[in-house]
TORLO-861480 format. One line per field, with one value per residue (C-alpha): residue number from 0; residue in three letters; x, y, z. Coordinates in Angstrom, 3 decimals, m for minus. Layout:
! residues N
num = [NUM|...] $
residuo = [Ala|...] $
east = [X|...] $
north = [Y|...] $
up = [Z|...] $
END
This chain:
! residues 346
num = [0|1|2|3|4|5|6|7|8|9|10|11|12|13|14|15|16|17|18|19|20|21|22|23|24|25|26|27|28|29|30|31|32|33|34|35|36|37|38|39|40|41|42|43|44|45|46|47|48|49|50|51|52|53|54|55|56|57|58|59|60|61|62|63|64|65|66|67|68|69|70|71|72|73|74|75|76|77|78|79|80|81|82|83|84|85|86|87|88|89|90|91|92|93|94|95|96|97|98|99|100|101|102|103|104|105|106|107|108|109|110|111|112|113|114|115|116|117|118|119|120|121|122|123|124|125|126|127|128|129|130|131|132|133|134|135|136|137|138|139|140|141|142|143|144|145|146|147|148|149|150|151|152|153|154|155|156|157|158|159|160|161|162|163|164|165|166|167|168|169|170|171|172|173|174|175|176|177|178|179|180|181|182|183|184|185|186|187|188|189|190|191|192|193|194|195|196|197|198|199|200|201|202|203|204|205|206|207|208|209|210|211|212|213|214|215|216|217|218|219|220|221|222|223|224|225|226|227|228|229|230|231|232|233|234|235|236|237|238|239|240|241|242|243|244|245|246|247|248|249|250|251|252|253|254|255|256|257|258|259|260|261|262|263|264|265|266|267|268|269|270|271|272|273|274|275|276|277|278|279|280|281|282|283|284|285|286|287|288|289|290|291|292|293|294|295|296|297|298|299|300|301|302|303|304|305|306|307|308|309|310|311|312|313|314|315|316|317|318|319|320|321|322|323|324|325|326|327|328|329|330|331|332|333|334|335|336|337|338|339|340|341|342|343|344|345] $
residuo = [Unk|Unk|Unk|Unk|Unk|Unk|Unk|Unk|Unk|Unk|Unk|Unk|Unk|Unk|Unk|Unk|Unk|Unk|Unk|Unk|Unk|Unk|Unk|Unk|Unk|Unk|Unk|Unk|Unk|Unk|Unk|Unk|Unk|Unk|Unk|Unk|Unk|Unk|Unk|Unk|Unk|Unk|Unk|Unk|Unk|Unk|Unk|Unk|Unk|Unk|Unk|Unk|Unk|Unk|Unk|Unk|Unk|Unk|Unk|Unk|Unk|Unk|Unk|Unk|Unk|Unk|Unk|Unk|Unk|Unk|Unk|Unk|Unk|Unk|Unk|Unk|Unk|Unk|Unk|Unk|Unk|Unk|Unk|Unk|Unk|Unk|Unk|Unk|Unk|Unk|Unk|Unk|Unk|Unk|Unk|Unk|Unk|Unk|Unk|Unk|Unk|Unk|Unk|Unk|Unk|Unk|Unk|Unk|Unk|Unk|Unk|Unk|Unk|Unk|Unk|Unk|Unk|Unk|Unk|Unk|Unk|Unk|Unk|Unk|Unk|Unk|Unk|Unk|Unk|Unk|Unk|Unk|Unk|Unk|Unk|Unk|Unk|Unk|Unk|Unk|Unk|Unk|Unk|Unk|Unk|Unk|Unk|Unk|Unk|Unk|Unk|Unk|Unk|Unk|Unk|Unk|Unk|Unk|Unk|Unk|Unk|Unk|Unk|Unk|Unk|Unk|Unk|Unk|Unk|Unk|Unk|Unk|Unk|Unk|Unk|Unk|Unk|Unk|Unk|Unk|Unk|Unk|Unk|Unk|Unk|Unk|Unk|Unk|Unk|Unk|Unk|Unk|Unk|Unk|Unk|Unk|Unk|Unk|Unk|Unk|Unk|Unk|Unk|Unk|Unk|Unk|Unk|Unk|Unk|Unk|Unk|Unk|Unk|Unk|Unk|Unk|Unk|Unk|Unk|Unk|Unk|Unk|Unk|Unk|Unk|Unk|Unk|Unk|Unk|Unk|Unk|Unk|Unk|Unk|Unk|Unk|Unk|Unk|Unk|Unk|Unk|Unk|Unk|Unk|Unk|Unk|Unk|Unk|Unk|Unk|Unk|Unk|Unk|Unk|Unk|Unk|Unk|Unk|Unk|Unk|Unk|Unk|Unk|Unk|Unk|Unk|Unk|Unk|Unk|Unk|Unk|Unk|Unk|Unk|Unk|Unk|Unk|Unk|Unk|Unk|Unk|Unk|Unk|Unk|Unk|Unk|Unk|Unk|Unk|Unk|Unk|Unk|Unk|Unk|Unk|Unk|Unk|Unk|Unk|Unk|Unk|Unk|Unk|Unk|Unk|Unk|Unk|Unk|Unk|Unk|Unk|Unk|Unk|Unk|Unk|Unk|Unk|Unk|Unk|Unk|Unk|Unk|Unk|Unk|Unk|Unk|Unk|Unk|Unk|Unk|Unk|Unk|Unk|Unk|Unk|Unk|Unk|Unk|Unk|Unk|Unk|Unk|Unk|Unk|Unk|Unk] $
east = [m54.353|m50.670|m49.188|m46.115|m43.227|m42.687|m39.538|m36.788|m36.108|m32.729|m32.597|m32.575|m28.817|m28.469|m30.671|m28.746|m25.522|m26.699|m27.890|m24.533|m22.775|m24.939|m24.112|m20.441|m20.585|m22.358|m19.896|m16.985|m18.428|m18.860|m15.340|m14.006|m15.853|m14.524|m10.983|m11.429|m12.307|m8.797|m6.459|m4.180|m1.284|m2.708|m2.695|m5.902|m6.766|m4.192|m6.682|m8.796|m12.539|m14.887|m18.252|m21.418|m20.741|m17.323|m15.373|m12.317|m11.643|m8.393|m8.858|m6.765|m4.484|m5.625|m2.551|m3.966|m7.189|m7.924|m11.098|m12.713|m14.205|m15.452|m12.129|m9.900|m12.074|m12.058|m8.241|m7.994|m7.727|m10.767|m10.554|m9.711|m12.432|m11.075|m10.721|m13.029|m14.462|m16.033|m17.539|m19.884|m18.960|m20.934|m19.500|m19.622|m17.564|m14.924|m14.690|m14.451|m11.835|m9.475|m10.264|m6.944|m6.207|m6.373|m2.832|m1.844|m1.361|0.244|m2.149|m1.124|m2.723|m2.333|m3.266|m3.475|m3.761|m4.416|m2.827|m2.604|0.904|1.787|5.022|6.078|8.992|11.190|14.461|17.566|17.493|20.675|22.457|21.051|22.114|25.560|26.317|28.576|26.480|24.303|24.494|23.686|20.284|20.159|20.536|17.944|15.267|15.997|15.929|12.789|10.527|9.446|10.027|6.420|5.206|7.462|6.877|3.656|3.036|0.001|m0.634|m0.860|m1.941|0.294|m0.216|0.958|1.165|2.286|1.990|1.912|2.221|0.215|0.874|m1.682|m0.216|m3.689|m7.320|m7.019|m3.387|m1.469|2.106|2.580|5.568|5.930|7.243|5.777|6.222|5.299|5.105|4.855|4.136|3.449|3.657|5.560|4.556|7.433|8.038|9.875|12.663|15.951|18.859|20.550|23.044|21.461|23.438|22.715|24.765|25.341|25.011|28.654|29.606|33.134|31.693|33.742|30.842|30.567|28.020|26.753|26.227|24.110|22.215|18.417|15.521|12.992|12.379|10.354|9.537|8.850|9.242|7.559|5.183|3.977|4.636|4.102|7.119|6.465|8.479|8.168|10.035|9.779|10.419|10.745|9.864|9.736|6.823|6.930|4.154|1.129|m2.599|m5.210|m8.868|m11.000|m14.378|m16.333|m16.886|m15.853|m17.824|m17.155|m14.243|m13.036|m9.409|m6.287|m2.776|0.580|3.931|7.444|8.942|12.648|12.699|15.089|14.790|14.694|14.403|13.412|12.955|13.261|13.469|15.176|14.806|18.026|19.304|18.101|14.640|14.878|15.208|14.511|17.161|17.768|20.645|20.445|23.434|21.462|18.732|18.681|18.500|17.759|14.817|12.265|8.486|5.687|1.996|m1.254|m4.527|m8.013|m9.964|m13.174|m12.694|m15.494|m15.562|m17.324|m16.948|m13.310|m12.152|m11.655|m11.752|m10.103|m10.823|m9.912|m8.098|m4.339|m1.759|1.956|4.640|8.306|10.411|13.632|14.056|14.014|17.403|20.738|21.541|23.769|20.850|19.384|15.726|14.043|11.248|9.007|6.448|3.117|0.400|m3.303|m4.940|m7.704|m6.205|m7.955|m6.625|m7.699|m6.709|m7.911|m9.979|m8.881] $
north = [m64.855|m64.573|m61.717|m62.463|m59.993|m58.763|m60.071|m57.665|m57.627|m58.910|m56.501|m53.428|m53.291|m53.780|m50.711|m48.640|m49.736|m48.777|m45.370|m44.748|m45.762|m43.336|m40.532|m41.327|m41.309|m37.946|m36.477|m37.856|m36.354|m32.942|m32.991|m34.051|m31.207|m28.775|m29.881|m29.709|m26.023|m25.229|m23.465|m25.528|m27.082|m26.142|m28.573|m29.781|m29.246|m30.844|m31.656|m34.730|m34.179|m36.235|m37.303|m37.421|m41.033|m40.240|m41.735|m39.857|m39.066|m37.852|m35.551|m36.030|m33.535|m32.053|m31.625|m29.864|m27.984|m24.371|m22.761|m20.852|m17.634|m14.474|m12.735|m15.420|m15.888|m12.134|m12.076|m14.635|m13.442|m14.125|m17.181|m16.528|m16.751|m20.044|m21.812|m24.501|m22.045|m20.046|m23.049|m23.801|m21.588|m21.242|m22.180|m18.529|m17.391|m20.035|m19.072|m15.368|m16.023|m17.801|m15.719|m14.670|m10.991|m9.480|m8.998|m6.241|m7.771|m6.444|m6.197|m6.137|m4.062|m4.268|m1.156|0.233|3.908|5.249|8.709|11.840|13.315|16.996|18.924|22.260|24.120|26.869|28.337|29.451|33.176|33.839|31.536|33.277|36.724|35.495|34.498|36.896|36.799|39.861|40.765|37.307|36.665|33.336|34.992|37.631|35.000|33.138|36.299|37.738|34.713|32.556|28.924|28.040|30.575|29.519|25.775|23.810|20.583|18.539|15.773|12.127|8.910|6.958|4.476|3.372|m0.195|m1.256|m3.213|m1.770|m3.301|m1.565|m1.821|m0.395|1.701|2.674|2.284|5.237|5.364|2.900|3.011|2.192|0.956|m0.889|m0.966|0.847|1.177|4.374|5.278|9.019|10.381|13.781|15.224|18.213|20.075|20.465|20.831|18.519|20.535|20.137|18.839|21.506|21.817|22.065|23.609|23.221|25.481|24.118|25.945|26.014|28.068|28.486|30.362|28.286|28.155|24.356|23.188|20.105|19.995|17.500|17.183|17.368|17.386|19.009|22.731|24.538|27.584|26.520|23.734|22.037|19.886|19.850|16.881|15.710|14.334|11.879|12.144|9.206|7.631|4.520|4.791|2.296|3.738|2.713|4.653|5.183|7.042|7.098|6.468|8.106|7.114|10.223|8.571|5.408|1.948|m1.611|m1.462|1.964|4.289|7.712|8.750|10.389|9.112|10.592|9.085|10.083|8.023|7.631|6.781|5.394|5.969|2.623|4.048|7.201|8.952|12.698|15.557|18.593|22.127|23.874|26.917|29.275|27.639|26.934|23.161|19.892|17.219|13.959|14.155|11.120|12.270|15.182|13.035|12.560|8.910|9.303|11.428|11.916|11.988|12.634|11.755|12.790|10.908|10.691|7.459|5.625|2.105|m0.459|m4.077|m6.770|m10.191|m11.232|m8.240|m4.591|m2.040|1.372|4.014|7.679|10.483|10.877|13.476|12.663|15.344|15.068|17.195|17.327|18.247|15.476|16.744|17.344|20.683|21.833|21.895|25.434|24.381|22.623|20.129|18.863|16.180|15.712|13.142|13.065|9.688|7.543|4.924|1.568|m0.796|m4.224|m6.159|m9.132|m8.633|m10.265] $
up = [90.581|90.587|88.505|86.686|86.513|83.032|81.669|80.838|77.121|76.256|73.321|75.626|75.995|72.293|71.552|74.022|72.489|69.034|70.300|71.922|68.759|66.787|69.188|68.980|65.198|65.108|67.577|65.584|62.395|64.018|65.400|62.037|60.324|62.926|62.260|58.495|58.680|59.890|57.465|55.271|57.190|60.638|63.577|65.186|68.832|71.058|73.833|73.221|72.984|75.092|73.897|75.919|76.812|78.175|75.322|74.182|70.518|69.128|66.126|63.012|61.259|57.964|55.780|52.741|52.859|52.126|53.203|50.342|51.561|49.883|50.663|49.166|46.084|45.417|45.502|42.747|39.140|36.946|34.787|31.129|28.534|27.193|30.583|31.836|34.395|31.571|29.846|28.248|25.233|22.047|18.653|17.561|20.543|19.885|16.206|17.030|19.714|17.323|14.256|12.608|12.210|8.748|7.476|5.084|1.677|m1.468|m4.404|m8.062|m10.786|m14.548|m16.486|m19.997|m20.944|m24.437|m24.571|m26.667|m26.739|m26.836|m26.494|m25.047|m26.700|m25.257|m26.460|m24.645|m25.346|m23.406|m25.798|m28.860|m27.690|m26.768|m30.337|m32.197|m35.344|m34.899|m38.587|m39.753|m41.287|m39.520|m36.134|m37.068|m37.779|m34.553|m32.446|m34.009|m33.696|m30.814|m31.582|m30.762|m33.343|m36.161|m35.955|m36.477|m34.631|m33.682|m31.116|m32.021|m30.323|m27.965|m25.169|m21.744|m20.439|m16.989|m13.759|m10.239|m6.772|m4.039|m0.312|2.161|4.972|6.245|5.292|2.899|1.752|m0.420|m1.612|m5.283|m7.299|m10.582|m14.126|m17.127|m20.896|m22.772|m26.426|m27.204|m30.639|m32.233|m35.762|m37.168|m40.310|m42.783|m46.514|m48.826|m50.414|m52.191|m50.200|m48.121|m45.297|m41.853|m39.027|m35.322|m33.095|m29.612|m26.338|m25.324|m22.264|m23.595|m26.597|m28.962|m31.373|m31.572|m34.100|m35.919|m39.671|m41.554|m44.834|m44.890|m47.358|m45.033|m44.694|m42.064|m44.220|m47.797|m50.333|m53.234|m51.095|m47.510|m45.321|m41.726|m39.893|m37.087|m33.876|m31.525|m28.628|m26.471|m22.731|m19.916|m16.497|m12.838|m11.273|m7.488|m5.711|m3.466|m3.866|m1.598|m1.238|m0.783|m0.238|m0.857|0.585|m0.220|m3.478|m5.007|m4.219|m5.378|m5.098|m6.496|m7.165|m8.078|m9.076|m10.018|m12.828|m13.561|m17.274|m19.860|m23.613|m25.423|m28.921|m30.791|m34.091|m33.677|m36.144|m34.577|m35.835|m36.704|m34.848|m37.601|m37.569|m41.299|m41.472|m39.709|m39.389|m37.556|m35.074|m32.709|m30.671|m29.196|m27.626|m23.837|m22.734|m19.011|m17.942|m15.176|m15.587|m13.152|m13.283|m11.620|m11.879|m10.420|m10.475|m9.711|m8.387|m8.686|m7.481|m9.517|m7.922|m7.925|m10.001|m9.138|m11.951|m11.708|m14.363|m14.522|m16.389|m16.126|m17.117|m17.475|m17.739|m18.658|m16.309|m18.337|m21.980|m24.568|m25.738|m24.072|m22.448|m25.317|m27.740|m27.488|m27.895|m24.972|m25.471|m22.634|m23.454|m21.725|m22.289|m21.520|m21.231|m19.770|m17.488|m17.088|m14.421|m13.248|m10.129|m8.088|m4.959|m1.699] $
END
């Protein structure tokens, strides 16, 4: 039996060709990857690379490629919190990132203070002793008695009304400035008497003995009926000062405040005692129009919703006399009151 020679498959060269093509492709890929690892702008190998089949491949030039290594990545600055490298971000982080800073704002307070007004009297003794009337009965009365012992006065009700602007310079300290209206009032005990001549000698350094004379129906010593004379004045002031929080939180606070108040006298009705302390008379020309007051207060501040209440005692003192320097008797007013203020919360 004749044996036939197995026929050679015609597909054999085709398989070999495909295998060679696969090898060439793999080799080309490896060479390409080798070239791509070169630094940016570097040239590839100048010598051609031969594959296993003997075919020559010319590598290409990589123009722009930068190998990222641990050293180069460490040199780079970290990405900001808002960059895409830090994403994803939560809604809370975005809101907190763009949250505006709290700005210092001026707050306004309106306040009302019922007051009780007093006065402090003092006389110019050097003036009294300089007068050349030692044998005069008038001089004797004035030199023998202290003015506070020979006159009788009592306090009366007044009030204070104003508005203040407050600017915070720190969490505890606020500057304060505003405008304020005051009404002071006190009573003087006198006697209704027959009309007499009242004399007020002025404190004149030239010793010329200047004096004012006027008619009056009120006596300080005796008369046919007692009476109470009312002294009052109206002042417009511009308080400037500071407020300090001593303790507390956003709800309740304790603090102190102090101001200095340049003041102008809008109107008055004043009865002045004469130099001999015998009579009372009205002499408008002896009243001082410009003055300076100061105040000191403590307070409790309490927040209720949109409103902030501030309540506390206050004392106000007048630094200069109510009368001009030539008048020998000095009068300093002081008021005690309970201040109630209201302002809007932020």
